[in-house]
N, C-alpha and C positions, 0 to 999 in steps of 0.2 A: 313073563307073566308081571313080574313086580320092577322091572325097568320102564314096563310100557305105561307104567302105572305114573312112575317117577318122570316119563316126558312128557307125556298127557299134563300132569301139575303143573309140570316147567311151562310148557306151553298155553295154560293157560292166564299163569299169574304175566309171565308178557305179553299176550294178548291183551289183558286185565288194561290197559291207559288207551289204548286204540280203540276197544270198546265204550270205554267212557266217552274220548273224543268224537267217538260216531255216533252215542245218542247225545250230547252237545248240538253239533252239527243237526242234529235231525228236528231243532227246534224250530217251527215253524215261525212267521211276522207276528203272529195273533200272539201265540204264546213267550214269543219275546216279549208282548206289549206288557204280558199280564207280568210279568217279572218286573223290569223293567220303566211302565207307566202308571206307575199308581199315585205320584203326587207329582207336582211343583218344586217349586224353590220359593223361597220368602228368603230378603233380605231387610234386616231390620238397620236403623240409618238413624242419627244425629249428626247437622253441620251446619256450618257456618261458612259462608264464600264471600272471599273479598278479591274484585279485578278491578285494578289502579286503570284500568284504559281498553275498552270496546273500541275499535277502531272500522269502519268499512272505506277503501280506496276508492273511488272510481279514475276522475282526472284529479278532484280536493277530496278531502274526508268527511265522513259523519262519523261525532264521538262522540260516546259516551263517559263519563269521568267520573270515579271511587265510587266502583258498583259494591255495593254490600247488602246478602241475600241471606236470612236467617228467623229465628223466631221474631213474636210483634214485639218480644221484647226491645229488637233495635231502638224502636222509635223512642226516643228521649219527650218523655210528659204522654205518652199514650196509655191507657189504662191498661194495669196487667191486667188483670182479668177478662173474663169472657163467662155468660152464664149463657152454657149452652142448651140447656133444657128450659131454658124460659120460666121458670121459677123465679126470677129477680134478685137470684144470690151467685154469685160469682163462683166459679165451681171447675174453671181451670186455668192454672198460672203460665204467665207468656214467659218464656227465658231469651236471649240473643240466640239459643239453638233450634234449626227449624228441626224437631224434636219427635218421640213420641209413633215415629214412621215406620210403616211398613208394606214393603212391595214385594207382591204375587207375582210369581212370572209360572206360566201355563203353556204348554203346546197342548193346542186340542187335535183332535184326532184328525179335523180334515187341515192340520198343518199349519193352523194359525198360531199366530202368537199372540198370547191373550196377559196385560201389565193393569194392575189395580194397587194405584195408590191407596193407604190407609193409613191409621192409626193400629197402632198397639192396647191401649185404651178402648178405642171403637169412639172417644172423642172428635173433631172435628181439628183439621192442621191448622195451629197458627204460627204467619209466616209476616217475614218484615222486608221492607225491600226500601234501598233509600239510592241515590242518586245526586253527587253534587252539581251533573250540569249536563249538558247533553250542546252541543257545539259543530260548526260548522266551518271549515276551515279551506283556504284556499291554495295554491300553490305558491301566489305572489305573499304571503301573509294576512291576508285578510280571513275575516273569522267572524263571525257572527253565534250567539247564544242562543240558543230556542227552548232551552227551558233548562232552570236553575232549580236548588233547594228542593226537589223529587223525594217525596218521602211517603212511604203508606203501609199499611199494615189490616191486615185481615184473616179469614179461615175458609181453608178446604175441605168440602165435604164427601168429593169425588171425584179423581181419576183413572176414568178405565180408559185404554190404549189398545188398538186389537189393529194386526197387521196382519190383515186379509187376505190370502191365495187365492182366493175367488175372482175369474175373470173380469176387471174393472172394466173392460169392453164393453159387458153384455149389465154389467151392473152400475154404472157411476158416467161412462162415456170414452174411458180412461183408454187406454193402450194394449190393454190385460197384464200387466204387468205387476196386480195388485194394488192392495192400498190401504190408508194406513186412517182409521177411524179416532178421536177423540171426545171422548162424553167424559165431561166435567160441569162439574157446580163447586160454587166460592163465594166469599164476599171480600167486599174493600171497604173493610168499614171507617179509613178514616185517613183520605189520600190530600196531598197538601203540595203543590206545586205554583212557578213564575213563570210565564213568558217574559222576558223583558224584550225581545222587539217587537215586541206590540204592547205591550205597557200593562200585560193582564196578567192578575195573580184570585189562583183555586184555592179557597181554603175548604176542610171536612166536606170534600166527595163522597159520596160513600156507594157502592154497587152490594144491593139485596135482590131475593128473589122477588116475584110477585105478590105474593101473601094470597088471598082471600077473593079478590076481588078478580079474577083473571080468567076466559073464558082457556081451561087447559087444552080440553078435548073439540075443538072448536065447532061447536057444533050450531054455533050464535046465540046459546045464553051463558050464564053464572051462576054456577047452585056451586054448592059445596064442594071445597079443592078436593076432599076423598071420593066424592061422588062424581066430579069429573074426570078422576084419575085411576076409577076404578077400585078401591084399596077397602078392603077390611080393617076399621080402628083395632079389632081384638088382637089382632098380630103384630107384636111387639117390633119384627120385620117391614111391616106395609108400616107402623107410627112412626119409623125411621124414614121413608122412603117420602112420606108426606113431606115430613119436615125437610125434606133436601131440594123435595121439589116446591116449595112455597117460600121457605126464608130462606134460599140461595140461586143465585144466578147459575141458569143451566144453558151451556153453550155443547151442542154437539156438532162438529163435523168432518170431514172426507178430505184427506189428501193424496197426492197421488199425479203420475204421469199422462198426463193427456193435450189433446189442442187445445187449438183458441177457443174464444169465444163469437160464434154469429160468423161475419165475414172475414174473419182472420184467416190467414196462411198458415198460422204461424202453430209448429208440431211440437213434438213432444217437453211440450210447457210443463208448468207447476201448476196442476189445479188444484183452488181451495173452495169445496162447498159447503157454504157455510147453510145443515141441513135444520137451525132450530137455534133461538137464542131467545130466552125469556130471563125481562130481569125488573130491578127498578132504581132510577137514579137520582139521586139526591146530590145538588152543592149548598155547601151551607153558605159560602161568601161565594162571589164571584167582583172584585176590584177591579177596578179601570182607571189608568195615572192616579192607582194611592187611594182612589175614594173609592168603600163598595156602594155596589148599584141593585144589591137584592141578594135572592138569593133561584134558583133554578131545579124547577124538578122536572120526572118525565119516568109516568105511571105506568106501567104494563105494557115497557120498550118490547117488540116482539118483530124479530130479523128471521126470516125464511128466506129457501130456495134463492139463496144468492151465492153467483157462482164468480170467482176470481182466477185470472187466467197471466203468471208470472215469468218472466223469461225475458232473456238480455239483448239488447239492442246493442 
């Protein structure tokens, strides 16, 4: 009898790993989701990027030279501070780094990849960009400078990217392979550049939100923005939504594989659908032939129902 007990004990000990393995393989997809699907990934980043030259070559070439991307402090003479809450007091220092940056990456239940770019502090991201020139070059040494002395800085309030697995053939008119949605809000505070081959210079170009005088809900009347957008200003999160909607240029677009437009017979092209663009644009100074001809302003610029099909030929 004692021998039988020892054999039973040994058998139980030997079987324990297999029992444990059986328990593990018995977990269904839902249970595994509860174990591994609780949170996504956040990447915190600070960087400064330099590219000596970007070149696109067909027969001739298009070149962008001496590219710098970083914080607003890249721009010599730029105001190194931003008044992000509108109280008249600078509250965000701008360095040469693209910093205070966080990227959240999640995979939704339907398989969509959701990427949200924001700041660690909750303030907008200050950015700066420069390029010494953009040129065209021919194979026999011909060359034309399209743009020179390009510099700009501003703020990024929102960048949400969604890679959607939903059938784009149904929702967008694509091939059914999914789509990329980009929803962003930004400002350009000060852009300067020259167009040498036209003898044109642009100084102090800004791109901002449409402010308080835009018909955000499209009902034909202009009311207070919070009313237009249906926001409750007692909620701090909705206060932030209002500032992003009115103070920053807003752009929403879908990118996917689809067919050409209208009577085009092109297939499997790059489609870009611009769903909504709302912004104000101001140019402080326009010069032609070295002489100022004044300023230019576009109020309540609204682009919608715009589609592009891009393909090689």
